[in-house]
C-alpha positions as CSV (number, residue, x, y, z in Angstrom):
1,X,59.6,110.1,103.4
2,X,62.8,111.3,105.4
3,X,66.7,109.2,104.3
4,X,65.3,107.2,108.2
5,X,62.3,106.3,107.3
6,X,63.4,105.5,103.3
7,X,66.0,102.1,105.0
8,X,63.4,101.0,107.9
9,X,61.1,100.8,104.3
10,X,63.3,98.9,102.7
11,X,64.1,96.4,105.5
12,X,61.1,95.7,105.8
13,X,60.1,95.4,102.1
14,X,60.1,92.6,100.5
15,X,60.2,94.9,96.9
16,X,63.4,95.7,94.9
17,X,65.3,98.1,96.6
18,X,66.8,100.9,93.2
19,X,70.6,100.3,94.2
20,X,71.3,104.2,92.9
21,X,68.7,105.0,96.2
22,X,70.9,102.7,98.2
23,X,73.8,104.1,97.1
24,X,73.4,108.1,97.6
25,X,71.6,106.4,101.5
26,X,74.7,105.0,101.7
27,X,76.8,108.0,100.6
28,X,74.7,110.1,103.2
29,X,75.7,107.1,105.7
30,X,79.3,107.3,105.5
31,X,78.9,112.0,106.3
32,X,76.9,111.8,109.5
33,X,79.3,109.1,110.6
34,X,75.2,106.3,110.6
35,X,76.7,103.6,110.9
36,X,73.3,100.3,111.5
37,X,71.4,102.6,108.5
38,X,74.8,101.6,106.4
39,X,75.4,97.9,107.6
40,X,72.0,97.4,106.1
41,X,71.6,99.5,102.6
42,X,74.9,98.4,101.5
43,X,73.3,94.7,101.2
44,X,71.0,96.3,98.1
45,X,74.7,97.2,96.8
46,X,76.5,96.0,93.8
47,X,80.2,94.9,94.4
48,X,81.6,97.3,92.0
49,X,79.6,100.1,93.8
50,X,80.4,99.0,97.8
51,X,84.5,99.3,95.6
52,X,83.2,103.2,94.5
53,X,82.9,104.2,97.8
54,X,86.0,103.7,99.3
55,X,86.4,106.5,97.8
56,X,83.7,108.3,98.9
57,X,84.5,107.1,102.7
58,X,88.4,108.6,101.8
59,X,87.7,112.1,101.2
60,X,87.9,112.6,104.8
61,X,90.9,112.1,104.8
62,X,91.9,114.3,101.5
63,X,89.4,117.2,102.9
64,X,91.8,116.8,106.6
65,X,94.7,116.6,104.1
66,X,93.8,120.0,101.8
67,X,93.2,122.0,105.0
68,X,96.5,121.1,106.6
69,X,98.5,120.9,102.3
70,X,97.4,125.0,102.6
71,X,98.3,126.0,106.5
72,X,102.1,124.2,105.6
73,X,102.2,125.7,101.6
74,X,101.0,129.2,104.2
75,X,103.9,128.5,106.2
76,X,106.7,128.0,103.6
77,X,105.1,130.8,101.4
78,X,105.3,133.6,104.3
79,X,101.1,134.0,104.1
80,X,101.1,132.8,107.3
81,X,102.8,132.3,110.8
82,X,103.2,129.8,112.5
83,X,100.0,128.0,115.4
84,X,100.9,125.7,117.6
85,X,97.7,125.1,118.3
86,X,96.4,125.2,114.3
87,X,99.2,122.2,114.2
88,X,97.8,120.2,116.9
89,X,94.0,120.7,115.2
90,X,94.6,119.3,112.2
91,X,96.4,116.5,113.6
92,X,93.8,115.2,115.7
93,X,91.7,116.2,112.8
94,X,93.5,114.0,110.7
95,X,93.5,111.2,113.4
96,X,90.3,111.2,113.6
97,X,89.0,111.3,109.9
98,X,91.7,108.4,109.7
99,X,89.8,106.4,112.1
100,X,86.5,106.7,111.0
101,X,87.4,105.9,107.0
102,X,89.4,102.9,108.3
103,X,85.6,102.2,110.0
104,X,83.2,102.5,107.2
105,X,86.0,101.0,104.8
106,X,86.0,98.0,106.9
107,X,82.8,96.9,106.7
108,X,82.5,97.5,102.9
109,X,85.4,95.7,102.5
110,X,83.7,93.0,104.6
111,X,80.8,93.0,101.7
112,X,83.0,92.5,98.9
113,X,84.5,96.2,98.3
114,X,87.7,95.8,96.7
115,X,90.9,98.0,96.8
116,X,92.2,97.1,93.7
117,X,89.3,98.1,91.9
118,X,89.6,101.2,89.3
119,X,87.5,104.0,87.9
120,X,86.9,105.7,84.4
121,X,90.3,106.6,84.2
122,X,91.8,103.5,85.4
123,X,93.2,104.2,89.1
124,X,92.1,102.1,91.7
125,X,92.8,102.6,95.2
126,X,96.4,103.0,96.2
127,X,97.1,105.7,93.6
128,X,94.7,108.5,95.5
129,X,96.6,107.7,98.3
130,X,99.6,108.3,96.8
131,X,97.8,111.6,95.5
132,X,96.7,112.3,98.7
133,X,99.6,111.2,100.3
134,X,97.7,109.2,103.0
135,X,101.3,106.6,103.3
136,X,98.5,105.7,106.8
137,X,96.3,104.6,104.7
138,X,98.8,102.1,102.2
139,X,100.0,101.1,104.9
140,X,96.9,99.5,106.7
141,X,95.6,98.2,102.8
142,X,98.7,96.2,102.5
143,X,99.3,95.4,106.1
144,X,95.8,94.3,107.0
145,X,94.3,94.7,104.3
146,X,96.6,92.0,102.0
147,X,96.3,94.6,98.6
148,X,98.9,93.1,97.0
149,X,98.7,95.5,93.7
150,X,100.8,98.8,94.7
151,X,102.9,98.3,91.2
152,X,99.9,98.2,89.2
153,X,100.0,100.8,86.6
154,X,97.4,102.9,86.4
155,X,95.5,102.9,82.5
156,X,94.3,106.4,81.7
157,X,96.1,108.0,79.3
158,X,95.7,111.0,81.6
159,X,98.1,109.3,84.7
160,X,100.7,107.7,81.8
161,X,101.0,104.2,83.1
162,X,101.9,105.1,86.5
163,X,102.3,103.0,89.9
164,X,101.7,105.1,93.3
165,X,105.3,105.7,94.1
166,X,105.4,107.0,90.8
167,X,102.0,109.1,91.4
168,X,103.0,110.2,95.5
169,X,106.7,111.0,93.6
170,X,104.9,113.6,91.3
171,X,103.4,115.2,93.6
172,X,106.0,115.3,96.4
173,X,104.1,113.1,98.5
174,X,107.4,112.3,100.2
175,X,105.8,110.7,102.8
176,X,103.3,107.9,100.6
177,X,106.6,107.6,99.0
178,X,109.6,106.2,101.7
179,X,105.7,104.3,102.6
180,X,105.7,102.3,99.6
181,X,109.2,101.6,99.3
182,X,109.2,100.5,103.0
183,X,106.4,98.2,101.3
184,X,108.0,96.7,99.3
185,X,107.2,98.6,96.3
186,X,109.6,98.4,93.3
187,X,111.5,101.9,92.6
188,X,112.6,100.7,89.0
189,X,109.2,100.4,87.7
190,X,109.2,102.5,84.3
191,X,106.4,103.8,83.2
192,X,105.4,103.2,79.0
193,X,107.8,106.4,78.5
194,X,110.0,105.4,80.2
195,X,110.6,107.0,83.9
196,X,111.1,105.3,87.0
197,X,109.3,106.9,90.1
198,X,112.9,109.3,91.3
199,X,113.5,111.0,88.5
200,X,109.7,112.3,88.7
201,X,111.6,114.2,92.2
202,X,114.6,116.1,89.8
203,X,115.1,119.1,91.2
204,X,113.8,118.5,94.5
205,X,115.9,117.6,97.9
206,X,112.9,115.2,98.6
207,X,115.2,113.2,95.6
208,X,118.0,112.3,97.9
209,X,116.1,111.2,100.9
210,X,113.8,108.8,98.4
211,X,117.1,107.5,97.6
212,X,118.2,107.0,100.7
213,X,115.1,105.2,101.6
214,X,116.0,103.3,98.4
215,X,119.6,102.4,98.7
216,X,118.6,101.3,102.8
217,X,116.1,99.2,101.6
218,X,118.1,97.1,99.3
219,X,120.9,96.7,101.9
220,X,118.7,95.1,103.9
221,X,117.5,92.6,101.2
222,X,121.0,92.2,100.2
223,X,119.6,93.3,96.9
224,X,122.0,92.6,93.8
225,X,120.7,96.8,92.1
226,X,122.6,99.6,90.8
227,X,120.4,103.0,91.9
228,X,121.1,106.1,90.1
229,X,122.7,108.9,92.2
230,X,121.1,111.5,93.3
231,X,120.5,114.9,91.3
232,X,123.0,117.8,92.5
233,X,120.7,120.5,93.3
234,X,121.8,123.8,92.3
235,X,122.9,126.0,94.7
């Protein structure tokens, strides 16, 4: 019996569905972009597992981001020549990945999936977005889905208590860092080790851009805060 027949049997059967079988099928339907079977099979999946499936849907974005990163890294290091057709193709694939992700993510959230759900490392979905510089997904989560946990700390020891903004700065994911600041992330929040997000950009030209965005936000909100001055870059 193939996966389509298995799903049909699950739907017709009065017997309890194995959650693990349902999860495996849901993963397949995300990969294959099969919407209706996906809607049916997630009815047999516990809520925590629904939340974990957001990460499966996000893998399309991870793959597109990785291809884009490899291309631009090759440009920077002189391994490849600039190819405008390649850049347009990478952009189109990334946009397509975002549309497909949102489609399945909306279904999952409507079914009870939680963006704030944490994996075994104590990392929520926003931390993952920051790592992969998925600034459009961050905006979608906060603006469209009203997620309020952008200042949550990762609890896993390996992440040293970082917020999504710390991770974005640490990974040099400047687009995500700036989007998080625009959305109100606390750029003064400290890790348990006493690190502000901007400190993780020390010695990088992106630090000026980051602090400039923070200053503009302060001015816009008339906040009475003072940011540290950017560290001068060595010549």
